[in-house]
C-alpha positions as CSV (number, residue, x, y, z in Angstrom):
1,X,-27.1,-9.7,7.8
2,X,-24.5,-9.9,5.3
3,X,-21.1,-11.0,5.8
4,X,-18.7,-9.1,3.7
5,X,-18.7,-5.3,2.1
6,X,-16.1,-5.1,-0.4
7,X,-14.9,-1.4,-1.0
8,X,-14.1,-0.1,-4.3
9,X,-13.1,3.4,-5.0
10,X,-13.1,4.4,-8.6
11,X,-11.6,7.0,-10.8
12,X,-11.3,6.9,-14.4
13,X,-10.8,3.4,-14.3
14,X,-12.9,2.6,-17.3
15,X,-9.8,0.0,-18.9
16,X,-10.3,-3.0,-16.9
17,X,-13.4,-1.9,-14.0
18,X,-15.4,-4.4,-15.5
19,X,-12.9,-6.9,-15.2
20,X,-12.4,-5.8,-11.5
21,X,-15.8,-5.7,-10.3
22,X,-16.7,-9.2,-12.5
23,X,-14.1,-10.4,-10.6
24,X,-15.8,-9.9,-7.1
25,X,-19.3,-10.9,-8.0
26,X,-17.9,-14.3,-9.6
27,X,-16.5,-15.6,-6.5
28,X,-17.0,-18.8,-4.5
29,X,-18.6,-17.2,-1.6
30,X,-21.7,-15.1,-2.5
31,X,-23.0,-13.5,1.1
32,X,-21.2,-10.1,0.3
33,X,-22.1,-6.5,-1.0
34,X,-19.6,-4.5,-3.0
35,X,-19.8,-0.6,-2.2
36,X,-18.7,1.4,-5.4
37,X,-17.7,5.2,-4.6
38,X,-17.5,7.0,-8.2
39,X,-15.0,9.4,-7.4
40,X,-15.9,12.3,-9.5
41,X,-14.9,10.3,-12.7
42,X,-14.8,12.1,-16.6
43,X,-14.3,8.5,-18.5
44,X,-17.1,5.9,-18.8
45,X,-16.1,4.5,-15.1
46,X,-19.8,5.7,-13.7
47,X,-21.9,4.4,-16.6
48,X,-20.0,0.4,-16.1
49,X,-20.9,0.9,-12.1
50,X,-24.7,2.2,-13.0
51,X,-24.7,-1.3,-15.4
52,X,-23.7,-3.6,-12.5
53,X,-25.8,-2.3,-10.1
54,X,-29.1,-2.6,-12.6
55,X,-27.7,-6.5,-12.9
56,X,-26.9,-7.4,-9.6
57,X,-29.0,-6.4,-6.0
58,X,-25.6,-6.6,-4.1
59,X,-24.1,-3.8,-6.2
60,X,-24.0,-0.2,-4.2
61,X,-23.0,2.4,-6.0
62,X,-22.4,6.1,-5.3
63,X,-21.6,9.4,-7.6
64,X,-19.7,12.5,-5.7
65,X,-17.4,14.8,-6.8
66,X,-13.7,14.3,-6.8
67,X,-12.5,14.1,-3.1
68,X,-9.6,11.7,-3.2
69,X,-8.6,7.9,-2.5
70,X,-8.7,8.4,1.2
71,X,-11.8,10.4,1.5
72,X,-13.8,7.4,-0.7
73,X,-12.3,4.9,1.2
74,X,-13.2,5.7,4.5
75,X,-16.7,7.0,3.7
76,X,-17.3,3.1,2.1
77,X,-15.9,2.0,5.5
78,X,-18.8,3.9,7.2
79,X,-21.3,2.7,4.7
80,X,-20.6,-0.7,5.1
81,X,-23.3,-2.8,7.2
82,X,-21.2,-6.1,7.2
83,X,-19.3,-8.0,9.8
84,X,-15.8,-7.8,7.3
85,X,-14.3,-5.7,5.1
86,X,-12.1,-6.0,1.8
87,X,-10.6,-3.5,-0.7
88,X,-10.0,-3.8,-3.8
89,X,-8.6,-1.2,-6.3
90,X,-10.9,-0.6,-9.3
91,X,-7.9,-2.0,-11.8
92,X,-7.5,-5.0,-9.6
93,X,-9.2,-8.6,-9.6
94,X,-9.4,-11.0,-7.0
95,X,-9.0,-14.7,-7.7
96,X,-12.2,-16.5,-7.4
97,X,-12.0,-18.6,-4.1
98,X,-10.3,-14.5,-2.1
99,X,-13.5,-14.3,0.0
100,X,-13.7,-18.2,0.9
101,X,-10.4,-18.4,2.0
102,X,-10.1,-15.4,3.7
103,X,-13.4,-15.9,5.7
104,X,-12.5,-19.7,6.2
105,X,-8.9,-18.6,8.0
106,X,-10.0,-15.4,9.3
107,X,-12.4,-17.0,12.0
108,X,-13.3,-15.0,15.5
109,X,-9.8,-13.1,15.1
110,X,-9.9,-9.0,13.1
111,X,-7.2,-9.6,10.3
112,X,-6.5,-11.9,7.6
113,X,-3.8,-11.5,5.0
114,X,-3.3,-13.1,1.8
115,X,-0.3,-13.0,-1.1
116,X,-0.9,-11.6,-4.2
117,X,0.5,-11.9,-7.8
118,X,1.6,-9.2,-10.4
119,X,0.2,-8.7,-13.7
120,X,2.7,-7.3,-16.1
121,X,3.8,-8.9,-19.4
122,X,3.2,-11.8,-17.4
123,X,1.8,-13.2,-14.2
124,X,4.1,-13.8,-11.8
125,X,4.3,-14.2,-7.7
126,X,4.8,-11.4,-5.6
127,X,7.5,-12.5,-3.1
128,X,6.2,-12.5,0.5
129,X,7.3,-14.2,3.6
130,X,3.9,-15.6,5.1
131,X,4.1,-14.7,9.1
132,X,1.2,-14.3,11.3
133,X,1.1,-12.8,15.1
134,X,2.4,-9.8,15.2
135,X,3.7,-9.0,11.7
136,X,4.6,-5.3,11.8
137,X,8.3,-5.1,11.9
138,X,8.3,-7.9,9.2
139,X,6.0,-4.9,7.3
140,X,8.4,-2.0,7.9
141,X,10.6,-3.8,6.4
142,X,8.9,-5.3,3.4
143,X,9.1,-9.0,3.8
144,X,5.5,-9.3,4.5
145,X,3.7,-6.5,2.7
146,X,0.6,-7.4,1.3
147,X,-0.9,-5.2,-0.8
148,X,-4.2,-3.0,-0.4
149,X,-6.6,-5.8,-2.1
150,X,-5.5,-8.5,0.1
151,X,-7.0,-8.3,3.4
152,X,-10.1,-9.1,5.7
153,X,-10.6,-7.0,8.2
154,X,-13.6,-6.9,11.2
155,X,-15.3,-3.6,10.7
156,X,-16.1,-3.5,14.4
157,X,-11.8,-3.6,15.1
158,X,-11.5,-0.3,12.7
159,X,-14.0,1.0,15.2
160,X,-12.5,0.4,18.4
161,X,-9.0,1.7,17.4
162,X,-10.3,4.2,15.4
163,X,-8.5,3.3,12.0
164,X,-9.5,5.5,8.9
165,X,-6.7,6.9,6.5
166,X,-5.4,9.8,6.4
167,X,-7.3,12.5,3.8
168,X,-4.3,14.7,4.5
169,X,-2.4,12.3,2.5
170,X,-1.9,11.6,-1.7
171,X,1.1,9.4,-1.1
172,X,1.8,6.5,1.5
173,X,-1.9,6.6,2.7
174,X,-2.2,2.9,2.4
175,X,1.0,1.9,3.9
176,X,0.5,4.1,6.8
177,X,-3.2,3.0,7.2
178,X,-2.0,-1.0,7.4
179,X,1.2,-0.2,9.4
180,X,-1.4,1.3,11.8
181,X,-3.7,-1.3,12.2
182,X,-1.0,-3.7,12.7
183,X,0.2,-2.1,15.2
184,X,-3.1,-2.8,17.2
185,X,-3.2,-6.3,16.0
186,X,-0.8,-9.1,17.4
187,X,-2.6,-11.9,16.0
188,X,-2.6,-11.3,12.2
189,X,-4.0,-14.5,10.4
190,X,-2.5,-15.4,6.8
191,X,-3.8,-17.4,4.1
192,X,-0.5,-18.9,2.7
193,X,-2.0,-18.6,-1.0
194,X,-1.8,-15.9,-3.7
195,X,-5.2,-14.6,-4.1
196,X,-5.4,-11.1,-5.7
197,X,-4.1,-9.5,-8.9
198,X,-2.2,-6.2,-8.7
199,X,-1.7,-5.1,-12.5
200,X,1.4,-3.1,-12.7
201,X,1.6,0.3,-15.0
202,X,4.0,0.8,-17.9
203,X,6.0,3.7,-16.6
204,X,8.6,5.8,-18.0
205,X,12.3,5.1,-17.4
206,X,12.5,7.9,-15.1
207,X,10.6,11.3,-14.0
208,X,10.2,13.9,-11.9
209,X,7.1,12.7,-10.3
210,X,9.6,9.5,-8.7
211,X,11.8,12.3,-6.8
212,X,9.0,14.5,-5.5
213,X,7.7,10.9,-3.8
214,X,10.7,11.7,-1.8
215,X,9.2,14.5,0.4
216,X,6.0,12.3,0.0
217,X,7.5,9.0,1.1
218,X,9.3,11.1,4.5
219,X,6.1,12.9,4.8
220,X,3.9,9.4,5.7
221,X,7.1,7.5,7.7
222,X,7.3,10.5,10.0
223,X,3.6,10.1,10.6
224,X,4.2,6.8,11.3
225,X,7.4,7.3,13.8
226,X,5.2,9.7,15.8
227,X,2.1,7.1,15.9
228,X,4.4,4.3,17.3
229,X,6.3,6.4,19.9
230,X,2.9,7.6,21.7
231,X,1.2,4.0,20.7
232,X,0.5,1.4,23.8
233,X,3.6,-0.7,22.8
234,X,6.0,-2.4,24.6
235,X,8.9,0.6,24.7
236,X,11.1,-2.2,23.2
237,X,8.7,-3.0,20.4
238,X,8.9,0.8,20.1
239,X,13.0,0.6,19.8
240,X,12.8,-1.6,17.3
241,X,10.4,-0.3,15.1
242,X,11.6,3.2,15.0
243,X,15.0,1.6,14.5
244,X,13.4,-0.2,11.1
245,X,12.1,3.0,10.1
246,X,15.5,5.3,10.7
247,X,18.2,3.2,9.6
248,X,16.3,1.2,7.0
249,X,12.6,2.4,5.6
250,X,13.5,6.4,5.8
251,X,17.5,6.1,4.2
252,X,16.1,2.7,2.1
253,X,13.1,4.6,0.1
254,X,15.6,8.0,-0.2
255,X,18.7,5.7,-1.7
256,X,16.4,3.5,-4.1
257,X,14.4,6.4,-5.4
258,X,17.6,8.4,-6.4
259,X,19.7,5.3,-7.7
260,X,17.1,4.4,-10.0
261,X,16.9,7.8,-11.0
262,X,20.1,8.8,-11.3
263,X,20.4,9.1,-14.8
264,X,17.6,11.6,-14.9
265,X,19.2,13.7,-11.9
266,X,22.5,14.3,-13.5
267,X,20.6,15.5,-16.3
268,X,19.2,17.9,-14.7
269,X,21.2,18.9,-12.3
270,X,19.2,17.9,-9.4
271,X,21.9,15.3,-7.6
272,X,24.1,17.2,-5.8
273,X,20.6,19.3,-4.5
274,X,18.8,16.2,-3.6
275,X,22.0,14.0,-1.7
276,X,22.6,17.4,0.1
277,X,19.2,17.9,1.6
278,X,18.9,14.4,2.3
279,X,22.1,13.2,4.0
280,X,21.0,13.1,7.6
281,X,18.8,10.5,6.4
282,X,20.9,8.6,4.0
283,X,24.0,8.0,6.1
284,X,21.8,6.4,9.2
285,X,21.3,3.1,6.6
286,X,22.5,0.4,8.8
287,X,22.9,-3.4,8.0
288,X,19.4,-4.3,9.3
289,X,17.7,-6.1,7.0
290,X,20.1,-8.9,5.5
291,X,20.4,-8.8,1.9
292,X,18.1,-6.3,1.1
293,X,20.8,-3.8,3.5
294,X,23.5,-5.1,1.5
295,X,21.8,-4.0,-1.6
296,X,20.8,-0.7,-0.4
297,X,24.6,-0.3,1.0
298,X,26.0,-0.7,-2.8
299,X,23.2,1.5,-4.1
300,X,24.5,4.3,-1.8
301,X,28.4,4.2,-2.5
302,X,27.4,4.2,-6.0
303,X,25.4,7.1,-6.0
304,X,27.6,9.0,-3.0
305,X,30.7,8.3,-5.5
306,X,28.8,9.5,-8.8
307,X,28.3,12.6,-6.2
308,X,31.7,13.2,-5.1
309,X,33.1,13.0,-8.7
310,X,30.6,15.5,-9.6
311,X,31.4,17.6,-6.8
312,X,35.2,17.7,-7.7
313,X,34.7,18.4,-11.3
314,X,32.9,21.1,-10.9
315,X,35.5,22.6,-8.2
316,X,38.3,22.1,-11.1
């Protein structure tokens, strides 16, 4: 029986797909299978997947109509026939010793993570506070936030706790999945190295899409709050986690997006509507997360000042 299944969902990723697959096949630890699900790609991704399937017997390829990343990841989890699973996005890569280091560290535990690099104009370290044990609070505070590629998880642990990706979400489904994973594990292991590479997309400065993400953020965050409140965590833990969500994560997400898109919102006469609709969340921001909270409080003051000035101007 193979030890690890690397799970890859592919949708129109021909640009970096060869590099991504090659980073798996060149691992120093070789006892794995690579399950690739081509989720209805319309570019040459399917052909690339088939090339590697024919080249290496460890590669399994499944083609389907487009059903979304959550459905595809869940299907690959079910297809995995190994002790451990790991994910890799089709435009990201592993460092050569990722599987070796992760397997050595996880031992007889259920969950292990590592740090990652950002790949843009240059390669740089992603900030992360390496913690072990019960790290959900750190995760929700964005101080210990591995990306999707940086985990090794015992499959039986996922089955035991019925952990899958929410297929009714198309944004934040990964954050919700890993938050619920960490809710169930109080003995998380970590490799204090950066062993995966996350490629940054070049984005326009401002867009309606970024603003739409406010409501999408609220959806998965409210689901998580409900999951926490109905979990078997201690009452004190539930209170602390809920406080982080209500007084930091939710208002912080809204404030940051509005601040980053302020010019766009003003140009399109959307600022007042966004502020008004989200005031109940914005006013909940509290200084509970050190310098991160202080920066958000500064952003909050800036956008509320602009908002008030525009209201005064419109009434004169």
